[in-house]
All heavy atoms as a GROMACS GRO file, in nm:
protein
  589
    1MET      N    1   6.984   4.654  13.706
    1MET     CA    2   6.876   4.749  13.706
    1MET      C    3   6.924   4.883  13.652
    1MET      O    4   6.852   4.948  13.575
    1MET     CB    5   6.820   4.762  13.847
    1MET     CG    6   6.689   4.833  13.855
    1MET     SD    7   6.598   4.765  13.992
    1MET     CE    8   6.437   4.775  13.934
    2ALA      N    9   7.042   4.925  13.691
    2ALA     CA   10   7.096   5.052  13.642
    2ALA      C   11   7.123   5.040  13.493
    2ALA      O   12   7.102   5.140  13.417
    2ALA     CB   13   7.221   5.089  13.716
    3ASP      N   14   7.169   4.923  13.450
    3ASP     CA   15   7.193   4.904  13.306
    3ASP      C   16   7.063   4.915  13.226
    3ASP      O   17   7.060   4.974  13.118
    3ASP     CB   18   7.256   4.767  13.280
    3ASP     CG   19   7.397   4.757  13.337
    3ASP    OD1   20   7.460   4.862  13.358
    3ASP    OD2   21   7.442   4.643  13.360
    4ALA      N   22   6.957   4.858  13.282
    4ALA     CA   23   6.827   4.865  13.213
    4ALA      C   24   6.777   5.009  13.205
    4ALA      O   25   6.723   5.051  13.103
    4ALA     CB   26   6.725   4.778  13.284
    5ALA      N   27   6.799   5.087  13.310
    5ALA     CA   28   6.757   5.227  13.310
    5ALA      C   29   6.835   5.306  13.206
    5ALA      O   30   6.778   5.390  13.134
    5ALA     CB   31   6.775   5.288  13.446
    6ALA      N   32   6.965   5.280  13.194
    6ALA     CA   33   7.047   5.347  13.094
    6ALA      C   34   7.001   5.309  12.953
    6ALA      O   35   6.991   5.392  12.863
    6ALA     CB   36   7.193   5.312  13.115
    7ALA      N   37   6.969   5.178  12.935
    7ALA     CA   38   6.922   5.135  12.804
    7ALA      C   39   6.786   5.199  12.770
    7ALA      O   40   6.762   5.236  12.655
    7ALA     CB   41   6.908   4.982  12.803
    8LEU      N   42   6.702   5.214  12.871
    8LEU     CA   43   6.573   5.280  12.848
    8LEU      C   44   6.591   5.425  12.805
    8LEU      O   45   6.524   5.471  12.712
    8LEU     CB   46   6.488   5.274  12.974
    8LEU     CG   47   6.410   5.146  12.998
    8LEU    CD1   48   6.345   5.146  13.134
    8LEU    CD2   49   6.308   5.125  12.890
    9ARG      N   50   6.682   5.494  12.872
    9ARG     CA   51   6.708   5.634  12.833
    9ARG      C   52   6.755   5.641  12.690
    9ARG      O   53   6.711   5.727  12.611
    9ARG     CB   54   6.811   5.697  12.926
    9ARG     CG   55   6.752   5.742  13.058
    9ARG     CD   56   6.849   5.826  13.137
    9ARG     NE   57   6.964   5.750  13.188
    9ARG     CZ   58   6.963   5.682  13.301
    9ARG    NH1   59   6.856   5.679  13.376
    9ARG    NH2   60   7.071   5.614  13.339
   10MET      N   61   6.846   5.552  12.650
   10MET     CA   62   6.898   5.550  12.514
   10MET      C   63   6.786   5.522  12.414
   10MET      O   64   6.777   5.587  12.309
   10MET     CB   65   7.007   5.442  12.502
   10MET     CG   66   7.066   5.436  12.363
   10MET     SD   67   7.162   5.284  12.335
   10MET     CE   68   7.033   5.162  12.343
   11LEU      N   69   6.699   5.427  12.447
   11LEU     CA   70   6.589   5.394  12.356
   11LEU      C   71   6.489   5.509  12.341
   11LEU      O   72   6.438   5.532  12.231
   11LEU     CB   73   6.517   5.268  12.406
   11LEU     CG   74   6.588   5.138  12.376
   11LEU    CD1   75   6.527   5.025  12.457
   11LEU    CD2   76   6.584   5.107  12.229
   12VAL      N   77   6.464   5.580  12.450
   12VAL     CA   78   6.372   5.693  12.442
   12VAL      C   79   6.432   5.803  12.353
   12VAL      O   80   6.362   5.860  12.270
   12VAL     CB   81   6.338   5.748  12.581
   12VAL    CG1   82   6.265   5.880  12.574
   12VAL    CG2   83   6.254   5.647  12.658
   13VAL      N   84   6.562   5.827  12.368
   13VAL     CA   85   6.628   5.926  12.282
   13VAL      C   86   6.623   5.883  12.136
   13VAL      O   87   6.593   5.963  12.046
   13VAL     CB   88   6.774   5.950  12.329
   13VAL    CG1   89   6.851   6.029  12.226
   13VAL    CG2   90   6.776   6.018  12.464
   14ARG      N   91   6.647   5.753  12.115
   14ARG     CA   92   6.643   5.701  11.977
   14ARG      C   93   6.502   5.715  11.919
   14ARG      O   94   6.484   5.754  11.802
   14ARG     CB   95   6.683   5.555  11.976
   14ARG     CG   96   6.688   5.497  11.835
   14ARG     CD   97   6.721   5.352  11.834
   14ARG     NE   98   6.853   5.327  11.894
   14ARG     CZ   99   6.895   5.206  11.931
   14ARG    NH1  100   6.817   5.100  11.916
   14ARG    NH2  101   7.014   5.190  11.983
   15ALA      N  102   6.402   5.687  11.999
   15ALA     CA  103   6.263   5.698  11.952
   15ALA      C  104   6.228   5.843  11.919
   15ALA      O  105   6.164   5.871  11.818
   15ALA     CB  106   6.167   5.644  12.057
   16GLU      N  107   6.272   5.935  12.003
   16GLU     CA  108   6.244   6.077  11.978
   16GLU      C  109   6.318   6.126  11.854
   16GLU      O  110   6.264   6.204  11.776
   16GLU     CB  111   6.281   6.162  12.100
   16GLU     CG  112   6.182   6.146  12.213
   16GLU     CD  113   6.041   6.187  12.173
   16GLU    OE1  114   6.022   6.298  12.123
   16GLU    OE2  115   5.950   6.104  12.191
   17ASP      N  116   6.442   6.080  11.835
   17ASP     CA  117   6.514   6.114  11.712
   17ASP      C  118   6.440   6.062  11.590
   17ASP      O  119   6.427   6.134  11.489
   17ASP     CB  120   6.656   6.058  11.716
   17ASP     CG  121   6.747   6.129  11.816
   17ASP    OD1  122   6.710   6.240  11.862
   17ASP    OD2  123   6.856   6.074  11.847
   18SER      N  124   6.391   5.940  11.599
   18SER     CA  125   6.317   5.882  11.487
   18SER      C  126   6.190   5.962  11.461
   18SER      O  127   6.152   5.984  11.345
   18SER     CB  128   6.280   5.736  11.518
   18SER     OG  129   6.396   5.658  11.528
   19ARG      N  130   6.124   6.008  11.567
   19ARG     CA  131   6.004   6.089  11.548
   19ARG      C  132   6.037   6.220  11.479
   19ARG      O  133   5.963   6.262  11.388
   19ARG     CB  134   5.940   6.118  11.686
   19ARG     CG  135   5.812   6.199  11.676
   19ARG     CD  136   5.760   6.238  11.813
   19ARG     NE  137   5.850   6.327  11.884
   19ARG     CZ  138   5.851   6.461  11.869
   19ARG    NH1  139   5.770   6.519  11.785
   19ARG    NH2  140   5.937   6.534  11.939
   20LEU      N  141   6.145   6.283  11.517
   20LEU     CA  142   6.183   6.410  11.459
   20LEU      C  143   6.218   6.399  11.310
   20LEU      O  144   6.189   6.493  11.234
   20LEU     CB  145   6.301   6.474  11.534
   20LEU     CG  146   6.267   6.523  11.675
   20LEU    CD1  147   6.393   6.564  11.748
   20LEU    CD2  148   6.167   6.638  11.670
   21ILE      N  149   6.278   6.286  11.271
   21ILE     CA  150   6.312   6.271  11.129
   21ILE      C  151   6.198   6.204  11.051
   21ILE      O  152   6.212   6.186  10.930
   21ILE     CB  153   6.444   6.196  11.111
   21ILE    CG1  154   6.438   6.055  11.161
   21ILE    CG2  155   6.559   6.273  11.171
   21ILE    CD1  156   6.559   5.969  11.131
   22GLY      N  157   6.093   6.167  11.120
   22GLY     CA  158   5.977   6.109  11.050
   22GLY      C  159   5.989   5.961  11.022
   22GLY      O  160   5.915   5.908  10.938
   23ASP      N  161   6.078   5.892  11.089
   23ASP     CA  162   6.094   5.747  11.071
   23ASP      C  163   6.000   5.677  11.170
   23ASP      O  164   6.041   5.633  11.278
   23ASP     CB  165   6.240   5.707  11.094
   23ASP     CG  166   6.268   5.562  11.060
   23ASP    OD1  167   6.172   5.491  11.020
   23ASP    OD2  168   6.383   5.522  11.072
   24TRP      N  169   5.873   5.667  11.130
   24TRP     CA  170   5.770   5.618  11.221
   24TRP      C  171   5.787   5.473  11.258
   24TRP      O  172   5.755   5.433  11.371
   24TRP     CB  173   5.631   5.642  11.161
   24TRP     CG  174   5.611   5.783  11.118
   24TRP    CD1  175   5.589   5.827  10.993
   24TRP    CD2  176   5.616   5.900  11.201
   24TRP    NE1  177   5.580   5.964  10.992
   24TRP    CE2  178   5.594   6.012  11.119
   24TRP    CE3  179   5.636   5.923  11.338
   24TRP    CZ2  180   5.593   6.142  11.166
   24TRP    CZ3  181   5.635   6.051  11.386
   24TRP    CH2  182   5.612   6.159  11.300
   25LEU      N  183   5.839   5.393  11.166
   25LEU     CA  184   5.858   5.252  11.192
   25LEU      C  185   5.963   5.232  11.303
   25LEU      O  186   5.943   5.155  11.397
   25LEU     CB  187   5.898   5.177  11.067
   25LEU     CG  188   5.908   5.026  11.078
   25LEU    CD1  189   5.774   4.966  11.117
   25LEU    CD2  190   5.955   4.966  10.947
   26ALA      N  191   6.074   5.304  11.292
   26ALA     CA  192   6.180   5.294  11.393
   26ALA      C  193   6.132   5.349  11.526
   26ALA      O  194   6.165   5.295  11.633
   26ALA     CB  195   6.305   5.368  11.347
   27MET      N  196   6.051   5.455  11.522
   27MET     CA  197   5.996   5.513  11.644
   27MET      C  198   5.906   5.410  11.715
   27MET      O  199   5.918   5.387  11.835
   27MET     CB  200   5.918   5.639  11.616
   27MET     CG  201   5.863   5.706  11.740
   27MET     SD  202   5.748   5.838  11.704
   27MET     CE  203   5.600   5.745  11.666
   28LYS      N  204   5.819   5.348  11.636
   28LYS     CA  205   5.728   5.250  11.693
   28LYS      C  206   5.803   5.132  11.751
   28LYS      O  207   5.772   5.085  11.861
   28LYS     CB  208   5.630   5.202  11.585
   28LYS     CG  209   5.529   5.103  11.636
   28LYS     CD  210   5.434   5.060  11.527
   28LYS     CE  211   5.337   4.956  11.580
   28LYS     NZ  212   5.251   4.905  11.476
   29GLU      N  213   5.905   5.087  11.683
   29GLU     CA  214   5.987   4.975  11.732
   29GLU      C  215   6.058   5.012  11.862
   29GLU      O  216   6.059   4.934  11.958
   29GLU     CB  217   6.089   4.935  11.625
   29GLU     CG  218   6.174   4.816  11.664
   29GLU     CD  219   6.271   4.778  11.555
   29GLU    OE1  220   6.235   4.789  11.435
   29GLU    OE2  221   6.382   4.738  11.589
   30SER      N  222   6.114   5.132  11.867
   30SER     CA  223   6.185   5.176  11.988
   30SER      C  224   6.089   5.186  12.105
   30SER      O  225   6.121   5.140  12.216
   30SER     CB  226   6.252   5.311  11.965
   30SER     OG  227   6.355   5.300  11.870
   31TYR      N  228   5.972   5.246  12.083
   31TYR     CA  229   5.877   5.259  12.194
   31TYR      C  230   5.822   5.123  12.236
   31TYR      O  231   5.789   5.103  12.351
   31TYR     CB  232   5.765   5.354  12.157
   31TYR     CG  233   5.800   5.498  12.183
   31TYR    CD1  234   5.781   5.595  12.086
   31TYR    CD2  235   5.854   5.539  12.303
   31TYR    CE1  236   5.816   5.728  12.108
   31TYR    CE2  237   5.887   5.670  12.329
   31TYR     CZ  238   5.868   5.764  12.231
   31TYR     OH  239   5.901   5.894  12.254
   32SER      N  240   5.813   5.030  12.143
   32SER     CA  241   5.768   4.895  12.176
   32SER      C  242   5.869   4.828  12.269
   32SER      O  243   5.831   4.764  12.369
   32SER     CB  244   5.750   4.812  12.051
   32SER     OG  245   5.715   4.681  12.080
   33ILE      N  246   5.996   4.844  12.239
   33ILE     CA  247   6.102   4.789  12.324
   33ILE      C  248   6.099   4.856  12.462
   33ILE      O  249   6.113   4.790  12.566
   33ILE     CB  250   6.239   4.801  12.257
   33ILE    CG1  251   6.244   4.716  12.131
   33ILE    CG2  252   6.350   4.760  12.354
   33ILE    CD1  253   6.365   4.741  12.043
   34VAL      N  254   6.080   4.989  12.462
   34VAL     CA  255   6.072   5.064  12.588
   34VAL      C  256   5.956   5.011  12.672
   34VAL      O  257   5.970   4.988  12.793
   34VAL     CB  258   6.054   5.215  12.563
   34VAL    CG1  259   6.014   5.288  12.690
   34VAL    CG2  260   6.183   5.275  12.508
   35TYR      N  261   5.843   4.988  12.608
   35TYR     CA  262   5.725   4.937  12.679
   35TYR      C  263   5.755   4.800  12.743
   35TYR      O  264   5.723   4.778  12.860
   35TYR     CB  265   5.606   4.928  12.582
   35TYR     CG  266   5.483   4.868  12.644
   35TYR    CD1  267   5.398   4.948  12.719
   35TYR    CD2  268   5.450   4.736  12.626
   35TYR    CE1  269   5.284   4.896  12.776
   35TYR    CE2  270   5.336   4.682  12.682
   35TYR     CZ  271   5.253   4.762  12.757
   35TYR     OH  272   5.140   4.708  12.815
   36ASP      N  273   5.816   4.711  12.664
   36ASP     CA  274   5.848   4.578  12.715
   36ASP      C  275   5.949   4.583  12.832
   36ASP      O  276   5.930   4.514  12.932
   36ASP     CB  277   5.903   4.489  12.603
   36ASP     CG  278   5.801   4.456  12.497
   36ASP    OD1  279   5.679   4.469  12.527
   36ASP    OD2  280   5.841   4.420  12.386
   37MET      N  281   6.052   4.664  12.816
   37MET     CA  282   6.153   4.676  12.922
   37MET      C  283   6.092   4.736  13.048
   37MET      O  284   6.123   4.693  13.158
   37MET     CB  285   6.271   4.759  12.875
   37MET     CG  286   6.359   4.689  12.773
   37MET     SD  287   6.498   4.790  12.722
   37MET     CE  288   6.599   4.784  12.869
   38ASN      N  289   6.007   4.835  13.031
   38ASN     CA  290   5.942   4.899  13.145
   38ASN      C  291   5.853   4.799  13.218
   38ASN      O  292   5.854   4.794  13.342
   38ASN     CB  293   5.862   5.021  13.099
   38ASN     CG  294   5.814   5.103  13.216
   38ASN    OD1  295   5.894   5.143  13.298
   38ASN    ND2  296   5.685   5.127  13.221
   39ARG      N  297   5.781   4.720  13.142
   39ARG     CA  298   5.695   4.617  13.203
   39ARG      C  299   5.778   4.518  13.284
   39ARG      O  300   5.744   4.483  13.397
   39ARG     CB  301   5.616   4.544  13.095
   39ARG     CG  302   5.516   4.443  13.151
   39ARG     CD  303   5.449   4.362  13.042
   39ARG     NE  304   5.550   4.284  12.971
   39ARG     CZ  305   5.566   4.280  12.839
   39ARG    NH1  306   5.485   4.351  12.761
   39ARG    NH2  307   5.661   4.208  12.784
   40ASP      N  308   5.893   4.476  13.228
   40ASP     CA  309   5.982   4.382  13.298
   40ASP      C  310   6.039   4.446  13.425
   40ASP      O  311   6.046   4.382  13.530
   40ASP     CB  312   6.095   4.338  13.207
   40ASP     CG  313   6.048   4.255  13.089
   40ASP    OD1  314   5.934   4.204  13.094
   40ASP    OD2  315   6.126   4.241  12.992
   41LEU      N  316   6.076   4.573  13.416
   41LEU     CA  317   6.130   4.642  13.534
   41LEU      C  318   6.025   4.656  13.642
   41LEU      O  319   6.054   4.640  13.763
   41LEU     CB  320   6.184   4.780  13.496
   41LEU     CG  321   6.319   4.782  13.427
   41LEU    CD1  322   6.351   4.922  13.377
   41LEU    CD2  323   6.429   4.734  13.519
   42MET      N  324   5.903   4.686  13.602
   42MET     CA  325   5.796   4.699  13.700
   42MET      C  326   5.766   4.565  13.767
   42MET      O  327   5.746   4.560  13.888
   42MET     CB  328   5.667   4.752  13.633
   42MET     CG  329   5.679   4.896  13.588
   42MET     SD  330   5.703   5.012  13.723
   42MET     CE  331   5.546   5.002  13.800
   43ALA      N  332   5.769   4.457  13.691
   43ALA     CA  333   5.746   4.323  13.748
   43ALA      C  334   5.858   4.289  13.849
   43ALA      O  335   5.831   4.235  13.957
   43ALA     CB  336   5.739   4.217  13.638
   44GLU      N  337   5.980   4.322  13.814
   44GLU     CA  338   6.092   4.298  13.904
   44GLU      C  339   6.078   4.382  14.032
   44GLU      O  340   6.107   4.335  14.141
   44GLU     CB  341   6.225   4.329  13.835
   44GLU     CG  342   6.346   4.289  13.911
   44GLU     CD  343   6.359   4.140  13.932
   44GLU    OE1  344   6.313   4.062  13.847
   44GLU    OE2  345   6.416   4.101  14.037
   45HIS      N  346   6.034   4.505  14.016
   45HIS     CA  347   6.013   4.591  14.132
   45HIS      C  348   5.905   4.535  14.226
   45HIS      O  349   5.923   4.536  14.348
   45HIS     CB  350   5.975   4.733  14.086
   45HIS     CG  351   5.941   4.824  14.199
   45HIS    ND1  352   6.034   4.875  14.284
   45HIS    CD2  353   5.822   4.872  14.241
   45HIS    CE1  354   5.975   4.950  14.374
   45HIS    NE2  355   5.846   4.951  14.350
   46VAL      N  356   5.800   4.483  14.168
   46VAL     CA  357   5.694   4.424  14.248
   46VAL      C  358   5.746   4.305  14.327
   46VAL      O  359   5.720   4.289  14.445
   46VAL     CB  360   5.572   4.385  14.162
   46VAL    CG1  361   5.474   4.297  14.238
   46VAL    CG2  362   5.503   4.509  14.109
   47LYS      N  363   5.828   4.220  14.261
   47LYS     CA  364   5.886   4.105  14.328
   47LYS      C  365   5.974   4.151  14.445
   47LYS      O  366   5.967   4.094  14.555
   47LYS     CB  367   5.976   4.026  14.232
   47LYS     CG  368   5.901   3.930  14.143
   47LYS     CD  369   6.004   3.841  14.075
   47LYS     CE  370   5.984   3.845  13.927
   47LYS     NZ  371   6.088   3.772  13.853
   48ARG      N  372   6.056   4.251  14.422
   48ARG     CA  373   6.145   4.298  14.528
   48ARG      C  374   6.065   4.358  14.643
   48ARG      O  375   6.102   4.340  14.760
   48ARG     CB  376   6.242   4.405  14.473
   48ARG     CG  377   6.348   4.347  14.384
   48ARG     CD  378   6.432   4.458  14.322
   48ARG     NE  379   6.523   4.406  14.225
   48ARG     CZ  380   6.654   4.397  14.242
   48ARG    NH1  381   6.707   4.440  14.355
   48ARG    NH2  382   6.731   4.351  14.148
   49THR      N  383   5.958   4.429  14.612
   49THR     CA  384   5.874   4.488  14.715
   49THR      C  385   5.810   4.380  14.801
   49THR      O  386   5.807   4.392  14.925
   49THR     CB  387   5.768   4.579  14.652
   49THR    OG1  388   5.832   4.681  14.574
   49THR    CG2  389   5.681   4.644  14.755
   50VAL      N  390   5.757   4.278  14.736
   50VAL     CA  391   5.694   4.168  14.810
   50VAL      C  392   5.796   4.098  14.898
   50VAL      O  393   5.769   4.069  15.015
   50VAL     CB  394   5.626   4.068  14.712
   50VAL    CG1  395   5.587   3.940  14.783
   50VAL    CG2  396   5.505   4.134  14.646
   51ASN      N  397   5.914   4.072  14.844
   51ASN     CA  398   6.019   4.006  14.922
   51ASN      C  399   6.059   4.091  15.041
   51ASN      O  400   6.080   4.039  15.151
   51ASN     CB  401   6.141   3.977  14.835
   51ASN     CG  402   6.118   3.863  14.738
   51ASN    OD1  403   6.030   3.782  14.757
   51ASN    ND2  404   6.200   3.856  14.634
   52HIS      N  405   6.071   4.219  15.021
   52HIS     CA  406   6.108   4.311  15.131
   52HIS      C  407   6.001   4.309  15.240
   52HIS      O  408   6.033   4.301  15.359
   52HIS     CB  409   6.126   4.453  15.078
   52HIS     CG  410   6.151   4.553  15.186
   52HIS    ND1  411   6.271   4.561  15.253
   52HIS    CD2  412   6.072   4.647  15.240
   52HIS    CE1  413   6.263   4.656  15.345
   52HIS    NE2  414   6.143   4.710  15.338
   53THR      N  415   5.876   4.315  15.197
   53THR     CA  416   5.765   4.313  15.295
   53THR      C  417   5.766   4.184  15.377
   53THR      O  418   5.751   4.187  15.501
   53THR     CB  419   5.631   4.329  15.223
   53THR    OG1  420   5.633   4.451  15.149
   53THR    CG2  421   5.515   4.334  15.321
   54ARG      N  422   5.788   4.072  15.310
   54ARG     CA  423   5.792   3.943  15.381
   54ARG      C  424   5.910   3.938  15.475
   54ARG      O  425   5.901   3.885  15.587
   54ARG     CB  426   5.799   3.830  15.279
   54ARG     CG  427   5.670   3.807  15.205
   54ARG     CD  428   5.684   3.693  15.107
   54ARG     NE  429   5.558   3.673  15.037
   54ARG     CZ  430   5.547   3.598  14.929
   54ARG    NH1  431   5.654   3.537  14.879
   54ARG    NH2  432   5.431   3.585  14.868
   55LEU      N  433   6.024   3.991  15.433
   55LEU     CA  434   6.142   3.992  15.518
   55LEU      C  435   6.116   4.074  15.643
   55LEU      O  436   6.150   4.032  15.755
   55LEU     CB  437   6.263   4.048  15.442
   55LEU     CG  438   6.390   4.067  15.524
   55LEU    CD1  439   6.441   3.933  15.576
   55LEU    CD2  440   6.496   4.138  15.440
   56VAL      N  441   6.059   4.193  15.627
   56VAL     CA  442   6.029   4.276  15.742
   56VAL      C  443   5.934   4.207  15.840
   56VAL      O  444   5.955   4.210  15.961
   56VAL     CB  445   5.973   4.414  15.697
   56VAL    CG1  446   5.917   4.492  15.812
   56VAL    CG2  447   6.080   4.495  15.625
   57GLU      N  448   5.831   4.142  15.786
   57GLU     CA  449   5.738   4.069  15.872
   57GLU      C  450   5.809   3.956  15.948
   57GLU      O  451   5.786   3.935  16.068
   57GLU     CB  452   5.623   4.014  15.789
   57GLU     CG  453   5.528   4.120  15.736
   57GLU     CD  454   5.429   4.063  15.635
   57GLU    OE1  455   5.430   3.941  15.609
   57GLU    OE2  456   5.352   4.145  15.580
   58SER      N  457   5.895   3.884  15.878
   58SER     CA  458   5.970   3.774  15.944
   58SER      C  459   6.063   3.830  16.052
   58SER      O  460   6.074   3.771  16.162
   58SER     CB  461   6.053   3.699  15.840
   58SER     OG  462   5.969   3.634  15.747
   59LEU      N  463   6.129   3.938  16.024
   59LEU     CA  464   6.219   3.998  16.123
   59LEU      C  465   6.144   4.047  16.245
   59LEU      O  466   6.191   4.035  16.358
   59LEU     CB  467   6.299   4.111  16.061
   59LEU     CG  468   6.408   4.069  15.961
   59LEU    CD1  469   6.469   4.191  15.896
   59LEU    CD2  470   6.514   3.985  16.028
   60LYS      N  471   6.024   4.099  16.225
   60LYS     CA  472   5.941   4.140  16.339
   60LYS      C  473   5.903   4.019  16.424
   60LYS      O  474   5.904   4.028  16.548
   60LYS     CB  475   5.813   4.212  16.290
   60LYS     CG  476   5.840   4.352  16.242
   60LYS     CD  477   5.711   4.419  16.197
   60LYS     CE  478   5.737   4.559  16.142
   60LYS     NZ  479   5.614   4.624  16.098
   61SER      N  480   5.872   3.909  16.359
   61SER     CA  481   5.838   3.787  16.435
   61SER      C  482   5.958   3.737  16.515
   61SER      O  483   5.946   3.700  16.632
   61SER     CB  484   5.792   3.677  16.339
   61SER     OG  485   5.673   3.714  16.273
   62VAL      N  486   6.075   3.735  16.451
   62VAL     CA  487   6.196   3.690  16.519
   62VAL      C  488   6.225   3.784  16.637
   62VAL      O  489   6.260   3.737  16.746
   62VAL     CB  490   6.316   3.686  16.421
   62VAL    CG1  491   6.447   3.668  16.496
   62VAL    CG2  492   6.296   3.574  16.319
   63ASN      N  493   6.210   3.913  16.617
   63ASN     CA  494   6.236   4.008  16.724
   63ASN      C  495   6.139   3.985  16.840
   63ASN      O  496   6.180   3.992  16.957
   63ASN     CB  497   6.224   4.150  16.671
   63ASN     CG  498   6.275   4.251  16.771
   63ASN    OD1  499   6.375   4.229  16.839
   63ASN    ND2  500   6.206   4.365  16.779
   64ALA      N  501   6.012   3.956  16.810
   64ALA     CA  502   5.914   3.931  16.915
   64ALA      C  503   5.954   3.807  16.994
   64ALA      O  504   5.943   3.804  17.117
   64ALA     CB  505   5.775   3.917  16.855
   65ILE      N  506   5.998   3.704  16.925
   65ILE     CA  507   6.042   3.580  16.994
   65ILE      C  508   6.162   3.610  17.084
   65ILE      O  509   6.168   3.564  17.199
   65ILE     CB  510   6.075   3.471  16.891
   65ILE    CG1  511   5.947   3.425  16.820
   65ILE    CG2  512   6.147   3.353  16.955
   65ILE    CD1  513   5.972   3.338  16.698
   66ILE      N  514   6.255   3.686  17.034
   66ILE     CA  515   6.373   3.721  17.115
   66ILE      C  516   6.332   3.801  17.236
   66ILE      O  517   6.384   3.777  17.347
   66ILE     CB  518   6.476   3.798  17.027
   66ILE    CG1  519   6.537   3.704  16.923
   66ILE    CG2  520   6.586   3.861  17.113
   66ILE    CD1  521   6.620   3.773  16.818
   67GLN      N  522   6.240   3.894  17.219
   67GLN     CA  523   6.194   3.975  17.333
   67GLN      C  524   6.127   3.887  17.437
   67GLN      O  525   6.150   3.903  17.558
   67GLN     CB  526   6.097   4.083  17.285
   67GLN     CG  527   6.162   4.194  17.207
   67GLN     CD  528   6.254   4.278  17.292
   67GLN    OE1  529   6.235   4.295  17.412
   67GLN    NE2  530   6.359   4.329  17.230
   68LYS      N  531   6.042   3.793  17.394
   68LYS     CA  532   5.976   3.702  17.489
   68LYS      C  533   6.079   3.616  17.562
   68LYS      O  534   6.068   3.597  17.684
   68LYS     CB  535   5.876   3.614  17.415
   68LYS     CG  536   5.754   3.691  17.370
   68LYS     CD  537   5.658   3.601  17.293
   68LYS     CE  538   5.539   3.679  17.242
   68LYS     NZ  539   5.451   3.598  17.160
   69ALA      N  540   6.177   3.567  17.490
   69ALA     CA  541   6.280   3.483  17.553
   69ALA      C  542   6.360   3.566  17.655
   69ALA      O  543   6.394   3.519  17.762
   69ALA     CB  544   6.373   3.426  17.446
   70ALA      N  545   6.389   3.689  17.620
   70ALA     CA  546   6.464   3.774  17.712
   70ALA      C  547   6.384   3.804  17.836
   70ALA      O  548   6.437   3.808  17.948
   70ALA     CB  549   6.502   3.905  17.641
   71ASN      N  550   6.253   3.824  17.819
   71ASN     CA  551   6.167   3.849  17.935
   71ASN      C  552   6.157   3.726  18.024
   71ASN      O  553   6.156   3.737  18.147
   71ASN     CB  554   6.027   3.892  17.890
   71ASN     CG  555   6.026   4.033  17.832
   71ASN    OD1  556   6.116   4.112  17.859
   71ASN    ND2  557   5.925   4.061  17.752
   72LEU      N  558   6.150   3.607  17.966
   72LEU     CA  559   6.144   3.486  18.045
   72LEU      C  560   6.277   3.463  18.120
   72LEU      O  561   6.276   3.420  18.237
   72LEU     CB  562   6.118   3.364  17.954
   72LEU     CG  563   5.977   3.352  17.899
   72LEU    CD1  564   5.971   3.237  17.799
   72LEU    CD2  565   5.877   3.330  18.012
   73ARG      N  566   6.384   3.493  18.056
   73ARG     CA  567   6.515   3.474  18.116
   73ARG      C  568   6.536   3.571  18.234
   73ARG      O  569   6.598   3.536  18.332
   73ARG     CB  570   6.623   3.496  18.012
   73ARG     CG  571   6.759   3.463  18.059
   73ARG     CD  572   6.856   3.473  17.944
   73ARG     NE  573   6.988   3.434  17.990
   73ARG     CZ  574   7.100   3.471  17.934
   73ARG    NH1  575   7.097   3.547  17.828
   73ARG    NH2  576   7.212   3.430  17.982
   74GLY      N  577   6.482   3.690  18.219
   74GLY     CA  578   6.499   3.791  18.324
   74GLY      C  579   6.415   3.766  18.447
   74GLY      O  580   6.443   3.820  18.553
   75LYS      N  581   6.316   3.682  18.438
   75LYS     CA  582   6.226   3.657  18.554
   75LYS      C  583   6.278   3.557  18.647
   75LYS      O  584   6.349   3.472  18.643
   75LYS     CB  585   6.087   3.614  18.504
   75LYS     CG  586   6.016   3.730  18.440
   75LYS     CD  587   5.876   3.685  18.399
   75LYS     CE  588   5.802   3.805  18.340
   75LYS     NZ  589   5.669   3.775  18.304
   0.00000   0.00000   0.00000
């Protein structure tokens, strides 16, 4: 993920350099790659967020079971 962020920064700089020198084709190509990489990073982020949410819900369920078992044992 950090590598992708570094690559995105490099591509944005390259695109801006192309814009400054008037190389519109290279600028368009660089921004197209930036768009694709950003879309992929966002999709990966959504996956990680969903997985984290599911993990937290599962841990809450496990904790509730442990609490109930502890209460039964204490009685």
